[in-house]
C-alpha positions as CSV (number, residue, x, y, z in Angstrom):
1,M,0.0,0.0,0.0
2,K,1.0,3.6,-0.7
3,Y,-0.3,6.5,1.3
4,V,-0.7,10.1,0.2
5,Y,-0.9,12.1,3.4
6,I,-1.5,15.7,4.5
7,L,0.2,16.9,7.6
8,Q,-0.8,20.0,9.6
9,S,1.5,21.7,12.0
10,T,0.1,21.9,15.5
11,D,-0.2,25.7,15.2
12,G,-2.5,25.1,12.2
13,A,-0.6,27.4,9.9
14,H,1.4,25.0,7.8
15,F,0.6,22.0,5.7
16,Y,2.7,19.3,4.0
17,V,1.7,16.7,1.4
18,G,3.7,13.6,1.0
19,L,3.8,9.9,-0.2
20,T,5.0,6.9,1.8
21,G,4.7,3.2,2.3
22,D,4.6,3.4,6.1
23,L,2.7,6.3,7.6
24,R,3.8,5.8,11.2
25,I,7.5,5.8,10.4
26,R,7.2,8.8,8.1
27,L,5.3,10.8,10.7
28,A,8.0,10.0,13.2
29,A,10.6,11.2,10.8
30,H,8.8,14.5,10.3
31,N,8.4,15.1,14.0
32,S,12.0,14.2,14.8
33,G,13.4,16.8,12.4
34,K,14.8,14.3,9.9
35,V,12.9,15.8,7.0
36,R,14.5,19.1,6.1
37,H,11.3,20.7,4.6
38,T,9.2,20.2,7.7
39,S,11.7,20.4,10.5
40,K,11.2,24.0,11.4
41,Y,7.4,23.7,11.8
42,K,7.2,20.6,13.9
43,P,5.4,19.0,15.6
44,W,3.0,17.7,12.9
45,Q,-0.2,15.7,13.0
46,I,-1.9,13.8,10.2
47,K,-4.8,15.8,8.9
48,S,-5.8,13.3,6.2
49,Y,-4.5,10.3,4.2
50,V,-5.6,8.2,1.3
51,A,-4.4,4.6,0.7
52,F,-3.7,3.3,-2.8
53,P,-2.9,-0.3,-3.7
54,D,-0.5,0.8,-6.5
55,Q,2.2,3.5,-6.7
56,M,1.2,5.3,-10.0
57,P,-2.2,6.5,-8.8
58,A,-0.7,7.5,-5.5
59,L,2.0,9.6,-7.3
60,N,-0.6,11.2,-9.5
61,F,-2.8,12.1,-6.6
62,E,0.2,13.5,-4.6
63,K,1.1,15.6,-7.7
64,Y,-2.5,16.8,-7.9
65,L,-2.6,17.8,-4.2
66,K,0.5,19.9,-4.7
67,S,-1.1,21.9,-7.6
68,P,-3.1,25.0,-7.0
69,S,-6.4,23.3,-7.7
70,G,-5.4,20.3,-5.6
71,R,-4.6,22.6,-2.6
72,A,-8.1,24.1,-3.0
73,F,-9.6,20.7,-3.2
74,A,-7.8,19.5,0.0
75,K,-8.7,22.7,1.9
76,K,-12.3,22.2,1.0
77,R,-12.7,18.4,1.1
78,L,-10.0,16.8,3.2
């Protein structure tokens, strides 16, 4: 399984979209400061995630969520 996830900083001001095979390990990496892009806004919590059985649909959905229309979709629906 592949997971596309949206993290929200605990202050509620920052969001991060990513893709992983193990959600728990990846969240721990974000919160321990091992991910350069998210280290200054930690701690993080999972706002939403979607599981995919295959990698290609997961990659496409992650790419979409990082686009302007995808960010609007996530803000409104996820």
